[in-house]
C-alpha positions in Angstrom: -1.5 -2.9 18.1 -3.8 -5.3 16.2 -1.8 -8.1 14.7 -4.4 -9.7 11.1 -2.9 -12.2 9.2 -1.8 -11.6 5.6 -4.7 -13.4 3.5 -5.2 -17.1 3.8 -0.7 -17.2 4.5 0.6 -17.5 8.0 1.7 -14.6 9.0 -0.2 -11.8 10.9 1.4 -8.4 10.3 0.8 -5.0 12.1 -2.8 -2.5 11.4 -0.3 -0.2 10.3 3.1 -0.6 8.3 5.7 1.4 8.3 6.9 3.3 4.4 10.0 4.1 3.6 9.1 6.1 0.5 10.8 9.3 1.5 14.2 7.6 2.9 17.3 9.2 1.1 14.9 11.7 -1.4 16.8 12.3 -5.0 16.2 10.9 -8.3 12.2 10.5 -9.1 11.4 11.4 -5.1 13.3 13.6 -4.0 9.9 15.8 -3.3 8.7 13.2 -1.6 11.1 13.1 1.5 14.9 13.2 2.3 15.6 11.7 5.4 18.3 10.0 6.6 19.6 7.1 8.8 19.6 9.6 11.9 16.1 10.2 11.0 15.1 6.6 10.1 16.8 5.3 13.0 14.1 7.9 15.4 10.8 6.8 13.0 11.3 2.8 13.2 12.3 3.2 16.9 8.8 5.0 16.8 7.2 2.2 15.1 8.4 -0.8 17.8 7.5 1.0 20.2 4.0 1.6 18.9 3.8 -2.0 18.1 5.2 -2.2 14.3 5.9 -5.1 13.2 6.3 -4.9 9.1 8.8 -2.1 7.1 7.5 -1.8 3.5 10.1 -0.6 1.0 11.5 -0.6 -2.6 14.1 -1.1 -5.0 13.3 1.6 -7.1 12.1 4.4 -4.2 15.4 7.1 -4.4 16.9 4.0 -6.9 18.3 1.6 -4.0 18.8 4.3 -1.8 16.0 3.8 0.9 17.0 0.2 0.7 20.5 1.2 1.9 19.2 3.5 4.9 16.8 0.7 6.0 19.7 -1.5 5.9 21.5 0.9 7.7 19.0 2.2 10.3 18.0 -2.0 11.5 21.5 -3.1 12.3 21.5 -4.8 15.2 17.3 -4.9 14.8 16.6 -7.0 11.8 15.0 -9.9 13.9 12.3 -7.7 15.4 10.3 -6.5 12.2 9.5 -7.7 8.7 10.9 -6.0 5.5 9.0 -5.9 1.9 10.6 -4.6 -1.0 9.2 -4.8 -4.7 11.2 -5.3 -8.0 9.0 -4.4 -11.6 9.8 -0.8 -11.9 12.4 0.8 -13.9 16.2 0.6 -12.5 18.7 1.6 -15.2 19.0 2.4 -18.7 19.3 -0.9 -20.1 17.2 -3.0 -22.4 16.9 -5.9 -19.3 16.8 -3.4 -16.3 13.2 -3.4 -15.6 10.3 -5.7 -16.0 9.7 -9.7 -14.8 12.1 -11.6 -16.0 13.8 -14.3 -14.7 17.1 -12.5 -15.4 16.0 -8.3 -13.9 14.2 -10.5 -11.1 17.6 -12.8 -9.8 19.2 -9.9 -10.9 17.0 -7.3 -7.8 16.9 -9.6 -5.7 20.0 -9.6 -4.7 21.2 -5.9 -4.8 17.8 -5.2 -2.2 19.1 -8.3 0.1 22.6 -6.2 -0.5 21.3 -3.3 0.5 19.6 -4.0 3.4 21.9 -5.9 4.9 19.7 -9.2 5.2 19.1 -12.8 4.2 15.6 -12.4 3.2 13.0 -10.5 2.4 9.6 -12.0 4.1 7.5 -10.2 0.9 8.7 -9.5 -2.0 5.8 -7.9 -4.5 5.9 -7.1 -8.0 5.4 -3.9 -8.3 4.3 -3.2 -11.9 2.5 -5.0 -14.2 4.9 -6.5 -17.5 2.7 -7.7 -20.1 6.1 -8.8 -21.9 8.0 -11.6 -20.1 5.3 -14.2 -19.9 3.5 -15.0 -17.0 5.5 -18.9 -16.0 8.5 -17.0 -16.7 8.0 -14.7 -13.5 6.1 -16.6 -11.3 8.6 -19.9 -12.1 10.7 -16.9 -11.0 9.4 -15.5 -8.0 8.0 -19.7 -6.6 12.3 -20.5 -6.8 13.2 -18.0 -4.5 10.9 -18.5 -1.8 12.4 -22.0 -2.6 15.6 -21.4 -2.0 14.7 -19.1 1.2 16.2 -15.6 -0.2 12.0 -14.7 0.1 9.3 -16.0 3.2 6.1 -14.7 0.7 5.2 -13.1 -2.3 2.4 -10.1 -3.2 1.9 -8.1 -6.5 0.5 -4.4 -6.6 -0.3 -1.8 -8.8 -2.3 -4.3 -11.0 -5.5 -4.8 -11.9 -7.6 -7.5 -10.9 -8.1 -10.0 -14.1 -4.0 -9.5 -14.0 -3.8 -10.5 -10.4 -6.6 -13.9 -10.9 -4.2 -14.4 -13.8 -1.7 -14.8 -12.2 -3.5 -17.1 -9.6 -4.8 -19.0 -12.6 -1.0 -19.4 -13.1 0.8 -20.4 -10.6 -2.1 -22.5 -9.6 -1.9 -24.5 -12.3 2.3 -25.1 -12.2 1.7 -25.9 -8.6 3.3 -22.7 -8.1 3.3 -20.1 -4.8 1.0 -18.0 -4.5 0.5 -14.3 -3.7 -0.8 -13.6 -0.1 -0.3 -10.0 -0.9 -1.9 -6.5 -2.5 -0.5 -3.6 -2.7 -3.0 -0.8 -3.5 -3.4 3.2 -3.5 -6.7 3.3 -2.0 -8.0 6.4 0.1 -11.3 8.9 0.5 -10.2 10.5 -2.5 -10.0 7.8 -4.8 -11.4 4.4 -4.1 -11.1 3.2 -7.5 -9.5 -0.2 -5.6 -13.1 -0.8 -5.1 -13.9 -2.4 -8.3 -11.5 -5.3 -8.4 -8.2 -4.8 -7.0 -10.3 -5.1 -3.2 -12.6 -7.8 -4.3 -10.6 -10.0 -6.4 -8.5 -9.9 -2.2 -11.5 -10.9 -0.5 -12.1 -13.6 -3.0 -9.1 -15.5 -3.0 -7.2 -14.8 -0.2 -5.2 -11.9 -0.3 -5.2 -9.6 2.9 -4.4 -5.9 0.8 -2.0 -3.3 1.8 -2.5 0.3 1.7 0.2 2.8 -0.2 -0.9 6.8 -0.3 -3.9 6.5 2.6 -3.4 9.5 3.3 -3.5 10.7 -1.4 -0.3 12.5 -0.8 -1.1 14.3 2.2 -4.0 15.6 0.1 -5.7 14.7 3.4 -4.1 15.3 6.4 -5.8 18.0 6.7 -4.0 21.0 5.4 -6.3 21.5 2.5 -9.5 22.8 2.1 -11.4 24.8 -0.4 -10.2 28.4 -1.2 -6.6 27.1 0.3 -3.9 24.5 0.2 -0.3 23.5 1.5 2.5 25.8 1.4 4.3 22.0 2.1 2.7 19.4 -0.2 4.6 17.9 -2.5 0.8 18.7 -5.2 2.9 21.7 -5.8 5.6 20.3 -6.6 6.2 18.0 -10.5 5.4 15.3 -8.2 1.6 14.4 -9.2 1.6 10.7 -8.1 -1.9 10.6 -6.8 -3.7 12.8 -9.9 -6.5 14.2 -8.2 -9.4 14.0 -11.1 -12.3 15.6 -9.3 -11.1 18.4 -6.6 -14.8 19.9 -5.8 -15.5 16.2 -4.4 -11.7 15.8 -2.6 -13.6 19.5 -0.5 -16.4 17.9 -0.2 -15.4 15.1 1.2 -12.4 16.6 3.5 -15.3 18.8 4.9 -16.5 15.4 6.5 -13.4 14.0 7.0 -13.1 17.0 9.8 -15.8 16.9 11.0 -15.9 13.9 12.1 -11.7 14.5 13.5 -13.8 16.8 15.6 -16.6 14.8 16.6 -13.7 11.9 18.2 -11.3 14.4 19.0 -8.9 13.3 16.1 -6.4 14.6 13.6 -7.8 14.3 9.9 -5.1 11.8 8.9 -6.1 9.5 11.3 -10.1 9.4 10.3 -8.7 8.6 7.3 -6.6 6.0 8.1 -9.2 4.5 10.1 -11.5 4.9 7.8 -9.2 2.1 5.3 -8.9 0.0 8.5 -12.1 -0.3 9.0 -13.0 -1.5 5.2 -13.2 -5.3 4.5 -10.4 -7.0 3.0 -8.2 -4.8 4.5 -4.8 -5.8 6.1 -2.9 -3.2 6.7 -2.5 0.1 6.5 1.4 2.1 4.9 1.9 4.7 6.5 5.5 7.1 6.2 5.6 10.7 6.8 8.7 13.3 6.3 8.5 14.4 9.9 8.5 12.9 13.5 5.2 14.5 14.0 3.7 13.7 11.5 4.7 10.3 11.6 3.4 9.9 15.1 0.0 11.2 14.4 -0.3 8.5 11.7 0.6 5.8 14.5 -2.2 6.8 16.6 -5.3 6.2 13.9 -4.8 2.7 15.4 -6.9 3.8 18.4 -9.4 5.6 17.1 -13.0 3.8 16.0 -15.6 4.8 14.6 -19.3 3.9 14.4 -21.1 2.9 11.6 -22.7 6.6 11.0 -18.8 8.1 11.0 -18.4 5.2 8.0 -21.5 5.7 6.0 -21.4 9.4 5.6 -17.3 8.5 4.7 -18.7 6.4 1.9 -21.8 9.0 0.3 -19.2 10.8 0.7 -16.8 9.7 -1.3 -18.5 7.5 -3.1 -17.1 6.7 -6.7 -18.8 6.4 -10.0 -20.5 3.3 -10.6 -18.6 1.9 -13.5 -20.2 -0.6 -15.7 -21.0 -3.2 -14.7 -21.3 -2.4 -11.6 -24.0 0.1 -12.4 -26.1 -2.5 -13.8 -26.0 -5.8 -11.1 -27.3 -4.2 -8.4 -30.2 -2.9 -10.9 -30.7 -7.2 -11.2 -29.2 -9.2 -9.3 -28.9 -7.6 -5.6 -29.2 -10.6 -3.3 -27.3 -13.0 -5.4 -24.1 -10.2 -4.9 -21.1 -12.0 -2.6 -18.4 -10.3 -0.2 -16.3 -9.8 -2.7 -18.8 -7.7 -4.4 -20.2 -5.8 -1.1 -16.9 -4.7 -0.6 -17.9 -1.9 -3.6 -22.0 -1.6 -3.2 -21.7 -1.7 0.8 -25.4 -0.2 2.6 -24.5 2.8 2.2 -25.0 3.2 -1.1 
């Protein structure tokens, strides 16, 4: 296993992290997976054997059940791993059961610590944008958690580039702890994160953690033009992430399959290996309903794609250049920074 520095922090995390959205499977997450304590123990053992040192969860996953299962499955092994959790999505019907207010954050961090049976979280991500709570209130509260020892590092997830930049500016202005992690959706099915989230992360020293690298299973190799996997959660009411261009997806899958055949690897491994080779990416969060799928995903660290492979995948999956991204390379092509090149790679 390769270990990478998480942004501008001193924390080193494994290139693959373990995701736990499949733990529990109740409420809105019933279509995602139903991993119980026994299954969680098996998958955690697989991760530890492979060198994975970070497990990612969230309070909202099955409304706390994922954290409870993880806490039980880690009994006696808590010191062997880092734990990341999140706060911000709705946890109840009350007016203060959602968001990034001081009230909500302090209530939820105590709930997460209790369910996980731990005295601290190694990384605590704000899970969504809260445009109603003053940024100063959110960041002062998070800063107090770091200073108290209940949280070691802070992260952000599912925020736009300007929202991340505003939070960092507020933190700097007040001397609060900065985010060191940015958890984003990023895959060969949708590379939207290259517009803003990846560049701001590179520029500002945030390590990118990727969620749903297989686009909810769409890049696993089970989907082909004219056919669809019978056990896909995209056949249910679960539609995250959305597919906007089905033909482009199938074109991308065909290239993935061709490269996978050449490497003697699975399509899932190629899809994950591609992300591990992208600028700014620190860790890819993997999770699966079945142990054999999980074992296959872990094997992605042994797949190394060459320049030709990366160029082919870059070209077939390239996102449209929205303004001002189409204008800048036309006029100032020789003035692009390393952060800019996360989107404007030579293969374009």
